[in-house]
C-alpha positions in Angstrom: -2.2 14.9 -41.4 1.3 14.3 -40.3 1.4 10.5 -39.9 3.9 8.9 -37.5 2.9 5.4 -38.4 0.9 4.2 -41.4 -0.1 0.6 -42.2 -2.0 -0.9 -45.1 -3.4 -4.4 -45.5 -1.6 -5.6 -42.4 -1.9 -9.3 -41.6 -0.3 -11.2 -38.7 -0.7 -14.8 -37.4 0.1 -16.5 -34.2 0.5 -20.3 -34.1 -0.8 -20.6 -37.6 -4.0 -18.7 -36.8 -4.5 -15.3 -38.4 -4.9 -12.6 -35.8 -4.9 -9.4 -37.8 -7.1 -9.4 -40.9 -5.9 -6.8 -43.4 -5.7 -3.8 -41.0 -5.4 -0.3 -42.3 -4.4 2.4 -39.8 -2.8 5.9 -39.7 -1.5 7.1 -36.4 -0.9 10.8 -36.3 2.4 12.3 -35.2 2.6 14.5 -32.1 -0.4 12.9 -30.5 -1.2 10.0 -28.1 -3.3 7.2 -29.5 -4.8 4.5 -27.2 -5.8 1.1 -28.4 -8.6 -0.7 -26.7 -10.8 -3.8 -27.2 -11.9 -7.0 -25.6 -9.5 -9.9 -24.8 -8.3 -11.5 -28.0 -9.1 -8.5 -30.2 -5.5 -8.3 -31.6 -4.4 -5.2 -29.7 -1.0 -6.5 -28.7 -0.4 -8.2 -32.0 -1.2 -4.9 -33.8 1.2 -3.0 -31.6 4.0 -5.5 -32.1 3.4 -5.7 -35.8 3.7 -1.9 -36.1 6.9 -2.0 -34.1 8.3 -4.8 -36.3 8.5 -7.1 -33.3 6.3 -9.9 -34.7 6.1 -11.2 -38.3 3.5 -9.6 -40.5 2.5 -8.9 -44.1 1.5 -5.6 -45.5 3.0 -2.1 -45.8 4.3 -0.2 -42.7 5.6 3.3 -42.8 7.4 4.8 -39.8 8.0 8.6 -39.8 7.9 8.8 -43.5 10.1 5.8 -44.2 9.5 2.2 -45.2 9.7 0.5 -41.7 10.7 -2.8 -43.2 13.7 -1.3 -45.0 15.0 0.5 -41.9 18.2 -1.0 -40.4 17.5 -2.5 -36.9 19.6 0.1 -35.2 17.9 3.0 -36.8 14.5 1.6 -36.1 15.5 1.2 -32.4 16.3 4.9 -32.3 12.9 5.8 -33.7 10.8 3.5 -31.5 11.0 3.0 -27.8 9.2 -0.1 -26.6 7.6 -1.1 -23.3 6.0 -4.6 -23.4 3.7 -6.3 -20.9 5.1 -8.8 -18.4 8.7 -8.1 -19.5 11.3 -10.0 -17.7 15.0 -9.5 -17.5 18.2 -10.6 -15.8 17.0 -10.6 -12.1 20.6 -9.8 -10.9 20.9 -6.7 -13.1 20.9 -3.4 -11.2 18.0 -1.1 -12.0 20.4 1.5 -13.4 21.9 -1.1 -15.8 18.5 -2.1 -17.0 17.7 1.5 -17.8 21.1 1.9 -19.6 20.0 -0.8 -22.0 17.7 1.9 -23.5 20.9 3.7 -24.6 22.3 0.8 -26.7 20.9 2.1 -30.0 23.0 5.2 -29.5 26.3 3.6 -28.7 29.0 2.3 -30.8 29.4 -1.5 -31.0 31.1 -2.6 -27.8 31.8 1.1 -27.1 31.5 2.5 -23.6 28.5 4.5 -22.4 29.0 8.3 -22.8 28.2 11.1 -20.3 25.2 11.8 -22.5 24.0 8.1 -22.0 24.4 8.3 -18.2 22.6 11.7 -18.1 19.7 10.3 -20.2 19.3 7.3 -18.0 19.4 9.3 -14.8 16.8 11.8 -16.2 14.5 8.9 -17.1 14.8 7.3 -13.7 14.1 10.6 -12.0 11.1 11.1 -14.2 9.7 7.8 -13.2 10.8 8.2 -9.6 13.0 5.1 -9.5 16.4 6.8 -9.1 16.6 6.1 -5.4 16.8 2.3 -5.9 19.2 2.4 -8.9 21.6 0.1 -7.0 19.0 -2.5 -6.3 18.8 -5.7 -8.5 15.7 -6.0 -10.6 14.8 -9.2 -8.8 14.4 -7.4 -5.5 11.9 -4.9 -6.8 8.1 -5.1 -6.4 5.9 -5.3 -9.5 5.2 -1.6 -9.5 8.8 -0.7 -9.0 9.9 -3.0 -11.8 7.4 -1.4 -14.1 8.7 2.1 -13.4 12.3 0.9 -14.1 11.2 -0.6 -17.4 9.3 2.6 -18.3 12.5 4.5 -17.5 14.4 2.2 -19.9 12.0 3.1 -22.7 12.2 6.8 -21.9 16.0 6.7 -21.9 16.0 5.8 -25.6 14.6 9.3 -26.3 12.9 8.0 -29.4 10.2 10.1 -31.2 7.7 7.2 -31.0 6.9 5.7 -27.7 5.0 2.3 -27.9 3.6 0.7 -24.8 1.6 -2.5 -24.1 -0.3 -2.4 -20.8 2.1 0.2 -19.3 -0.1 0.6 -16.2 0.3 -3.0 -15.0 1.1 -3.0 -11.2 1.1 0.8 -10.9 -1.0 2.3 -8.1 -3.3 5.3 -8.9 -0.7 8.0 -8.0 1.9 6.4 -10.3 -0.7 5.9 -13.0 -1.3 9.7 -12.8 2.5 10.1 -13.1 2.5 7.9 -16.2 -0.3 10.1 -17.7 1.8 13.2 -17.1 4.9 11.6 -18.7 3.0 10.7 -21.8 1.5 14.1 -22.1 5.0 15.7 -21.7 6.4 13.4 -24.4 3.6 14.5 -26.8 4.0 18.2 -25.9 7.6 17.9 -27.0 6.4 16.8 -30.4 6.7 13.0 -29.7 4.1 10.3 -30.6 2.7 7.8 -28.1 0.8 4.6 -28.7 -0.5 2.5 -25.8 -2.6 -0.6 -25.5 -4.7 -0.2 -22.4 -7.2 -2.2 -20.4 -8.0 0.8 -18.2 -10.7 2.4 -20.5 -11.0 5.6 -18.5 -7.3 6.1 -18.7 -7.4 5.3 -22.5 -10.0 8.0 -22.9 -7.5 10.6 -21.8 -5.6 10.1 -25.1 -6.1 12.3 -28.1 -7.3 9.5 -30.3 -8.6 6.0 -29.8 -8.4 2.8 -31.9 -11.1 0.4 -31.0 -10.5 -3.2 -32.1 -12.5 -6.4 -32.2 -11.7 -9.8 -33.7 -8.5 -8.7 -35.4 -10.0 -5.6 -37.1 -10.3 -1.9 -36.3 -13.9 -1.1 -35.9 -13.5 2.5 -35.0 -10.8 5.2 -35.0 -11.6 8.6 -33.7 -11.0 11.4 -31.2 -11.5 10.3 -27.6 -13.7 13.4 -27.0 -16.2 12.2 -29.7 -19.4 10.6 -28.7 -19.0 8.2 -31.7 -15.9 6.9 -30.0 -17.7 6.4 -26.7 -20.5 4.5 -28.4 -18.0 2.3 -30.3 -16.3 1.4 -26.9 -19.7 0.4 -25.5 -20.6 -1.7 -28.5 -17.3 -3.6 -28.6 -17.7 -4.6 -25.0 -21.2 -5.8 -25.6 -22.8 -3.0 -23.6 -21.0 -4.1 -20.4 -19.3 -0.7 -20.3 -20.9 2.7 -20.4 -19.1 5.9 -21.1 -20.4 8.9 -19.2 -19.1 12.4 -18.7 -18.0 13.4 -15.2 -16.5 16.8 -14.4 -16.1 17.3 -18.2 -14.2 14.1 -18.8 -15.4 10.9 -20.3 -15.3 8.0 -17.8 -15.9 4.3 -18.5 -18.2 2.7 -15.9 -19.2 -1.0 -15.7 -22.8 -1.7 -16.5 -24.1 -4.0 -13.8 -27.4 -4.7 -15.6 -27.8 -8.5 -15.7 -27.5 -9.9 -19.2 -30.7 -11.4 -20.6 -30.5 -15.0 -21.8 
């Protein structure tokens, strides 16, 4: 298997408390992998550790290279990041926020090139936020801001796209647009990894990593029934995965829990 990201014996702590307990994972290249699990499972910490955005111990390989040995600039060209609840300078224009995604490609203190501007515009058109390119970030709604931040990540044009709760504040039509964007990235040979709370959307991925208590309890194809049962178990039976129109769908189980 062509691995985009490989980690072995990965440990990470927050506030002196270990969150990841020796995680081993291989994320295939040219596919979309979703990461799901209950609150506090370690999903975001795992994603940040793989992206080298939080301190960790263990081996991490990125596109065949030792990720820890990569210069920061080169790593920023290989991974595009979209975090949850990301802020920014509220007075920055939307187009300038997106242009930040081009910094890894620019010379130090050098001007943006025509290629940089073209990449930023293409990303904003892809996420349907080009029309408010002249508006400050602080004047945008939550959904509009999220689309600008997604455009910033797409403007990097990195082979690996890593996203933490990318559907926050997006209405259903724009969630569908996000799904199309991820699929197009993968079809071009890219790799996508996304932490999602929306289990049904996560089941659209090629593969799913199911986490609980800082460990990976299952990793398999989203189409496999073993993956569906793992999702049900990790949520304590409060979610049921059923097939509707040939697609797996996660439904809440309203059966009262027995004392």
